[in-house]
Biotite code that builds the C-alpha atoms (Angstrom):
import biotite.structure as struc

atoms = struc.array([
    struc.Atom([111.818, 110.639, 177.122], chain_id="A", res_id=1, res_name="MET", atom_name="CA", element="C"),
    struc.Atom([109.067, 112.815, 175.817], chain_id="A", res_id=2, res_name="ALA", atom_name="CA", element="C"),
    struc.Atom([109.776, 114.902, 172.675], chain_id="A", res_id=3, res_name="LYS", atom_name="CA", element="C"),
    struc.Atom([108.330, 118.271, 171.659], chain_id="A", res_id=4, res_name="PHE", atom_name="CA", element="C"),
    struc.Atom([107.951, 119.633, 168.250], chain_id="A", res_id=5, res_name="GLU", atom_name="CA", element="C"),
    struc.Atom([105.884, 122.684, 167.200], chain_id="A", res_id=6, res_name="PHE", atom_name="CA", element="C"),
    struc.Atom([103.220, 121.713, 164.904], chain_id="A", res_id=7, res_name="SER", atom_name="CA", element="C"),
    struc.Atom([102.795, 123.176, 161.550], chain_id="A", res_id=8, res_name="LYS", atom_name="CA", element="C"),
    struc.Atom([99.975, 125.510, 161.313], chain_id="A", res_id=9, res_name="LYS", atom_name="CA", element="C"),
    struc.Atom([98.303, 125.059, 157.973], chain_id="A", res_id=10, res_name="THR", atom_name="CA", element="C"),
    struc.Atom([94.996, 125.782, 156.508], chain_id="A", res_id=11, res_name="THR", atom_name="CA", element="C"),
    struc.Atom([93.348, 123.805, 153.738], chain_id="A", res_id=12, res_name="THR", atom_name="CA", element="C"),
    struc.Atom([91.214, 125.390, 151.074], chain_id="A", res_id=13, res_name="LEU", atom_name="CA", element="C"),
    struc.Atom([89.212, 123.759, 148.413], chain_id="A", res_id=14, res_name="GLU", atom_name="CA", element="C"),
    struc.Atom([88.791, 126.065, 145.468], chain_id="A", res_id=15, res_name="ILE", atom_name="CA", element="C"),
    struc.Atom([87.397, 124.974, 142.160], chain_id="A", res_id=16, res_name="CYS", atom_name="CA", element="C"),
    struc.Atom([87.691, 121.353, 142.900], chain_id="A", res_id=17, res_name="ASN", atom_name="CA", element="C"),
    struc.Atom([91.370, 121.711, 143.717], chain_id="A", res_id=18, res_name="LYS", atom_name="CA", element="C"),
    struc.Atom([92.865, 121.487, 147.280], chain_id="A", res_id=19, res_name="THR", atom_name="CA", element="C"),
    struc.Atom([95.413, 123.993, 148.530], chain_id="A", res_id=20, res_name="TYR", atom_name="CA", element="C"),
    struc.Atom([97.264, 123.907, 151.850], chain_id="A", res_id=21, res_name="THR", atom_name="CA", element="C"),
    struc.Atom([98.906, 127.215, 153.077], chain_id="A", res_id=22, res_name="ILE", atom_name="CA", element="C"),
    struc.Atom([100.933, 127.743, 155.865], chain_id="A", res_id=23, res_name="GLU", atom_name="CA", element="C"),
    struc.Atom([99.184, 129.912, 158.437], chain_id="A", res_id=24, res_name="ASP", atom_name="CA", element="C"),
    struc.Atom([102.083, 131.890, 159.891], chain_id="A", res_id=25, res_name="ASP", atom_name="CA", element="C"),
    struc.Atom([103.090, 135.579, 160.345], chain_id="A", res_id=26, res_name="LYS", atom_name="CA", element="C"),
    struc.Atom([104.429, 135.629, 156.668], chain_id="A", res_id=27, res_name="LYS", atom_name="CA", element="C"),
    struc.Atom([100.812, 134.964, 155.567], chain_id="A", res_id=28, res_name="LEU", atom_name="CA", element="C"),
    struc.Atom([99.517, 137.527, 158.144], chain_id="A", res_id=29, res_name="ASP", atom_name="CA", element="C"),
    struc.Atom([101.805, 139.925, 156.439], chain_id="A", res_id=30, res_name="LYS", atom_name="CA", element="C"),
    struc.Atom([100.731, 139.302, 152.957], chain_id="A", res_id=31, res_name="LYS", atom_name="CA", element="C"),
    struc.Atom([97.099, 139.777, 153.860], chain_id="A", res_id=32, res_name="LEU", atom_name="CA", element="C"),
    struc.Atom([97.800, 142.920, 155.741], chain_id="A", res_id=33, res_name="PHE", atom_name="CA", element="C"),
    struc.Atom([99.849, 144.197, 152.837], chain_id="A", res_id=34, res_name="ASP", atom_name="CA", element="C"),
    struc.Atom([97.005, 143.309, 150.556], chain_id="A", res_id=35, res_name="PHE", atom_name="CA", element="C"),
    struc.Atom([94.480, 145.001, 152.629], chain_id="A", res_id=36, res_name="GLY", atom_name="CA", element="C"),
    struc.Atom([96.548, 148.302, 152.716], chain_id="A", res_id=37, res_name="VAL", atom_name="CA", element="C"),
    struc.Atom([97.080, 148.100, 148.865], chain_id="A", res_id=38, res_name="ARG", atom_name="CA", element="C"),
    struc.Atom([93.288, 147.656, 148.432], chain_id="A", res_id=39, res_name="VAL", atom_name="CA", element="C"),
    struc.Atom([92.405, 150.364, 150.757], chain_id="A", res_id=40, res_name="GLN", atom_name="CA", element="C"),
    struc.Atom([94.611, 152.842, 149.086], chain_id="A", res_id=41, res_name="GLU", atom_name="CA", element="C"),
    struc.Atom([93.317, 151.902, 145.581], chain_id="A", res_id=42, res_name="LYS", atom_name="CA", element="C"),
    struc.Atom([89.556, 152.123, 146.736], chain_id="A", res_id=43, res_name="THR", atom_name="CA", element="C"),
    struc.Atom([90.053, 155.543, 148.313], chain_id="A", res_id=44, res_name="SER", atom_name="CA", element="C"),
    struc.Atom([90.858, 156.922, 144.946], chain_id="A", res_id=45, res_name="ASP", atom_name="CA", element="C"),
    struc.Atom([87.809, 155.661, 143.153], chain_id="A", res_id=46, res_name="ILE", atom_name="CA", element="C"),
    struc.Atom([85.286, 158.246, 141.905], chain_id="A", res_id=47, res_name="ASP", atom_name="CA", element="C"),
    struc.Atom([81.901, 156.824, 143.152], chain_id="A", res_id=48, res_name="LEU", atom_name="CA", element="C"),
    struc.Atom([80.223, 159.402, 140.905], chain_id="A", res_id=49, res_name="ASN", atom_name="CA", element="C"),
    struc.Atom([81.572, 158.496, 137.625], chain_id="A", res_id=50, res_name="SER", atom_name="CA", element="C"),
    struc.Atom([79.262, 157.052, 135.001], chain_id="A", res_id=51, res_name="ASN", atom_name="CA", element="C"),
    struc.Atom([81.930, 155.958, 132.666], chain_id="A", res_id=52, res_name="ASP", atom_name="CA", element="C"),
    struc.Atom([81.775, 152.253, 131.939], chain_id="A", res_id=53, res_name="TYR", atom_name="CA", element="C"),
    struc.Atom([85.609, 152.135, 130.931], chain_id="A", res_id=54, res_name="ASP", atom_name="CA", element="C"),
    struc.Atom([86.359, 153.876, 134.114], chain_id="A", res_id=55, res_name="TYR", atom_name="CA", element="C"),
    struc.Atom([84.358, 151.022, 135.889], chain_id="A", res_id=56, res_name="TYR", atom_name="CA", element="C"),
    struc.Atom([86.367, 148.306, 134.107], chain_id="A", res_id=57, res_name="VAL", atom_name="CA", element="C"),
    struc.Atom([89.763, 149.921, 134.817], chain_id="A", res_id=58, res_name="LYS", atom_name="CA", element="C"),
    struc.Atom([89.000, 149.930, 138.484], chain_id="A", res_id=59, res_name="VAL", atom_name="CA", element="C"),
    struc.Atom([87.621, 146.335, 138.581], chain_id="A", res_id=60, res_name="SER", atom_name="CA", element="C"),
    struc.Atom([90.814, 144.998, 136.496], chain_id="A", res_id=61, res_name="LYS", atom_name="CA", element="C"),
    struc.Atom([93.014, 147.004, 138.815], chain_id="A", res_id=62, res_name="SER", atom_name="CA", element="C"),
    struc.Atom([91.460, 145.567, 141.999], chain_id="A", res_id=63, res_name="LEU", atom_name="CA", element="C"),
    struc.Atom([91.060, 142.120, 140.608], chain_id="A", res_id=64, res_name="CYS", atom_name="CA", element="C"),
    struc.Atom([94.935, 142.272, 139.693], chain_id="A", res_id=65, res_name="ASP", atom_name="CA", element="C"),
    struc.Atom([95.714, 142.876, 143.200], chain_id="A", res_id=66, res_name="GLU", atom_name="CA", element="C"),
    struc.Atom([93.708, 139.918, 144.297], chain_id="A", res_id=67, res_name="PHE", atom_name="CA", element="C"),
    struc.Atom([95.257, 137.669, 141.801], chain_id="A", res_id=68, res_name="TYR", atom_name="CA", element="C"),
    struc.Atom([98.728, 138.705, 143.016], chain_id="A", res_id=69, res_name="GLU", atom_name="CA", element="C"),
    struc.Atom([97.661, 137.785, 146.552], chain_id="A", res_id=70, res_name="LEU", atom_name="CA", element="C"),
    struc.Atom([96.418, 134.281, 145.259], chain_id="A", res_id=71, res_name="LEU", atom_name="CA", element="C"),
    struc.Atom([99.790, 133.793, 143.560], chain_id="A", res_id=72, res_name="ASP", atom_name="CA", element="C"),
    struc.Atom([101.592, 134.778, 146.621], chain_id="A", res_id=73, res_name="SER", atom_name="CA", element="C"),
    struc.Atom([99.777, 132.405, 148.983], chain_id="A", res_id=74, res_name="ILE", atom_name="CA", element="C"),
    struc.Atom([98.685, 129.546, 146.786], chain_id="A", res_id=75, res_name="LEU", atom_name="CA", element="C"),
    struc.Atom([101.461, 129.340, 144.296], chain_id="A", res_id=76, res_name="GLY", atom_name="CA", element="C"),
    struc.Atom([102.723, 130.872, 141.088], chain_id="A", res_id=77, res_name="GLU", atom_name="CA", element="C"),
    struc.Atom([99.837, 131.190, 138.246], chain_id="A", res_id=78, res_name="ASN", atom_name="CA", element="C"),
    struc.Atom([97.051, 129.888, 140.699], chain_id="A", res_id=79, res_name="THR", atom_name="CA", element="C"),
    struc.Atom([95.011, 132.917, 139.838], chain_id="A", res_id=80, res_name="SER", atom_name="CA", element="C"),
    struc.Atom([95.182, 131.957, 136.356], chain_id="A", res_id=81, res_name="LYS", atom_name="CA", element="C"),
    struc.Atom([94.143, 128.465, 137.061], chain_id="A", res_id=82, res_name="ASP", atom_name="CA", element="C"),
    struc.Atom([91.159, 129.477, 139.136], chain_id="A", res_id=83, res_name="ILE", atom_name="CA", element="C"),
    struc.Atom([89.807, 132.282, 137.097], chain_id="A", res_id=84, res_name="PHE", atom_name="CA", element="C"),
    struc.Atom([90.454, 130.664, 133.714], chain_id="A", res_id=85, res_name="LYS", atom_name="CA", element="C"),
    struc.Atom([87.980, 131.547, 131.119], chain_id="A", res_id=86, res_name="GLY", atom_name="CA", element="C"),
    struc.Atom([86.225, 134.122, 133.577], chain_id="A", res_id=87, res_name="ARG", atom_name="CA", element="C"),
    struc.Atom([86.176, 137.765, 132.965], chain_id="A", res_id=88, res_name="MET", atom_name="CA", element="C"),
    struc.Atom([87.404, 140.146, 135.466], chain_id="A", res_id=89, res_name="TYR", atom_name="CA", element="C"),
    struc.Atom([84.670, 140.240, 137.996], chain_id="A", res_id=90, res_name="ASP", atom_name="CA", element="C"),
    struc.Atom([85.203, 142.248, 141.309], chain_id="A", res_id=91, res_name="ILE", atom_name="CA", element="C"),
    struc.Atom([82.390, 140.244, 142.974], chain_id="A", res_id=92, res_name="GLU", atom_name="CA", element="C"),
    struc.Atom([84.001, 136.892, 142.156], chain_id="A", res_id=93, res_name="ASP", atom_name="CA", element="C"),
    struc.Atom([87.115, 138.283, 143.793], chain_id="A", res_id=94, res_name="CYS", atom_name="CA", element="C"),
    struc.Atom([85.380, 139.515, 146.916], chain_id="A", res_id=95, res_name="ILE", atom_name="CA", element="C"),
    struc.Atom([83.705, 136.123, 147.072], chain_id="A", res_id=96, res_name="SER", atom_name="CA", element="C"),
    struc.Atom([86.701, 134.092, 146.898], chain_id="A", res_id=97, res_name="LEU", atom_name="CA", element="C"),
    struc.Atom([88.233, 136.566, 149.416], chain_id="A", res_id=98, res_name="SER", atom_name="CA", element="C"),
    struc.Atom([85.449, 136.020, 151.809], chain_id="A", res_id=99, res_name="ASN", atom_name="CA", element="C"),
    struc.Atom([85.815, 132.301, 151.551], chain_id="A", res_id=100, res_name="TYR", atom_name="CA", element="C"),
    struc.Atom([89.588, 132.354, 152.368], chain_id="A", res_id=101, res_name="ILE", atom_name="CA", element="C"),
    struc.Atom([89.125, 134.599, 155.329], chain_id="A", res_id=102, res_name="ARG", atom_name="CA", element="C"),
    struc.Atom([86.258, 132.394, 156.581], chain_id="A", res_id=103, res_name="GLU", atom_name="CA", element="C"),
    struc.Atom([88.284, 129.313, 156.378], chain_id="A", res_id=104, res_name="GLU", atom_name="CA", element="C"),
    struc.Atom([91.389, 131.028, 158.023], chain_id="A", res_id=105, res_name="LEU", atom_name="CA", element="C"),
    struc.Atom([89.235, 132.048, 160.810], chain_id="A", res_id=106, res_name="GLU", atom_name="CA", element="C"),
    struc.Atom([87.476, 128.659, 161.333], chain_id="A", res_id=107, res_name="THR", atom_name="CA", element="C"),
    struc.Atom([90.654, 126.769, 161.214], chain_id="A", res_id=108, res_name="GLN", atom_name="CA", element="C"),
    struc.Atom([92.482, 129.041, 163.321], chain_id="A", res_id=109, res_name="ARG", atom_name="CA", element="C"),
    struc.Atom([89.466, 128.810, 165.998], chain_id="A", res_id=110, res_name="ALA", atom_name="CA", element="C"),
    struc.Atom([89.707, 125.014, 165.887], chain_id="A", res_id=111, res_name="LYS", atom_name="CA", element="C"),
    struc.Atom([93.411, 124.963, 166.617], chain_id="A", res_id=112, res_name="ARG", atom_name="CA", element="C"),
    struc.Atom([93.168, 127.668, 169.343], chain_id="A", res_id=113, res_name="ILE", atom_name="CA", element="C"),
    struc.Atom([90.263, 125.856, 170.914], chain_id="A", res_id=114, res_name="ASN", atom_name="CA", element="C"),
    struc.Atom([92.498, 122.816, 171.614], chain_id="A", res_id=115, res_name="LYS", atom_name="CA", element="C"),
    struc.Atom([94.288, 124.928, 173.988], chain_id="A", res_id=116, res_name="TYR", atom_name="CA", element="C"),
    struc.Atom([91.565, 126.604, 175.847], chain_id="A", res_id=117, res_name="SER", atom_name="CA", element="C"),
    struc.Atom([91.269, 126.607, 179.466], chain_id="A", res_id=118, res_name="THR", atom_name="CA", element="C"),
    struc.Atom([88.353, 124.419, 179.624], chain_id="A", res_id=119, res_name="THR", atom_name="CA", element="C"),
    struc.Atom([90.035, 121.688, 177.562], chain_id="A", res_id=120, res_name="ARG", atom_name="CA", element="C"),
    struc.Atom([90.817, 119.437, 180.600], chain_id="A", res_id=121, res_name="ILE", atom_name="CA", element="C"),
    struc.Atom([87.379, 119.816, 181.575], chain_id="A", res_id=122, res_name="GLN", atom_name="CA", element="C"),
    struc.Atom([85.946, 118.883, 178.221], chain_id="A", res_id=123, res_name="ARG", atom_name="CA", element="C"),
    struc.Atom([88.253, 115.849, 178.037], chain_id="A", res_id=124, res_name="ASP", atom_name="CA", element="C"),
    struc.Atom([87.315, 114.749, 181.637], chain_id="A", res_id=125, res_name="GLN", atom_name="CA", element="C"),
    struc.Atom([83.687, 115.105, 180.602], chain_id="A", res_id=126, res_name="ILE", atom_name="CA", element="C"),
    struc.Atom([84.392, 112.915, 177.463], chain_id="A", res_id=127, res_name="LYS", atom_name="CA", element="C"),
    struc.Atom([86.181, 110.308, 179.350], chain_id="A", res_id=128, res_name="GLN", atom_name="CA", element="C"),
    struc.Atom([83.443, 110.137, 182.038], chain_id="A", res_id=129, res_name="ASN", atom_name="CA", element="C"),
    struc.Atom([81.121, 109.642, 179.277], chain_id="A", res_id=130, res_name="PHE", atom_name="CA", element="C"),
    struc.Atom([82.790, 106.870, 177.638], chain_id="A", res_id=131, res_name="LYS", atom_name="CA", element="C"),
    struc.Atom([83.243, 105.034, 181.050], chain_id="A", res_id=132, res_name="LYS", atom_name="CA", element="C"),
    struc.Atom([79.360, 105.078, 181.518], chain_id="A", res_id=133, res_name="ARG", atom_name="CA", element="C"),
    struc.Atom([78.959, 103.371, 178.325], chain_id="A", res_id=134, res_name="ARG", atom_name="CA", element="C"),
])
């Protein structure tokens, strides 16, 4: 008898020579959405005309802390400390890592979805026919 089980949807990330595997599910989507809302709220309050360096540092630290909290919630407690150990608060580093995570999630989700596309049968048949010709 054939057996069906739902597969785990995971995404693997390699960050600073460490590999992290995360469950790619609705809980992750909720965490990412909530993070986006919090950052949007914080950035809407930023005074873009400020020439105060201390203000800039405060804003950068606040946004980095939000990102560190996200990392800890999706990759494991204190992950942000391991990743950013010895580094100063740098919003550009946070944005760069955030983009990497987003791109990896999109890429790995697309690969999983592609397995179930309507042209899958056609692709499989083409592969089989190509193998038969060899």
